[in-house]
Steps between C-alpha positions, in 0.01 A plus 500: 500500500786739581646442153170603338487819706858586398421425135196730513711773664768458231241523223352817651847652535587414139171647377578830678851503351358437152263795542790730584787366283308314229418137437841396367684491833656156549505343847692204638246257645475471880746782569281809534636538853846554345391794282688812602322723252467582133770661287406766249740649246452760233382341176491145640238271648479480882599172662481331840811501719554207738715461812714195419561430869128474572452279195773266628318483835178413316667214313667372818160502670377283210779247556805616304839564653630857480748392233228333291278804536773741390588276205131483398469878515827557311393267220126567475454857613778641282337390175372775269129450430413844374512870592316445829726215616531539878827616650664374814701688759768365731476712813848571639558484873 
């Protein structure tokens, strides 16, 4: 039941984002809690910006090791899938 509530919340959040930034924003599934914000640049499409550290924590919570999670992100999140491909940010301590 908790998963359904989170999914509904995520869908509502994404609908609000689409109203503001347009329907072409791409999201990584199950990582809305890792979104830092949305990047806008002159003459380019806005895109979602994710906190890589939080995404690693999400994957670890789902059963991956930290190393597996970082490798997954490095390989899958760094693929170009269009002008609204999400970005990721490594927060420095």
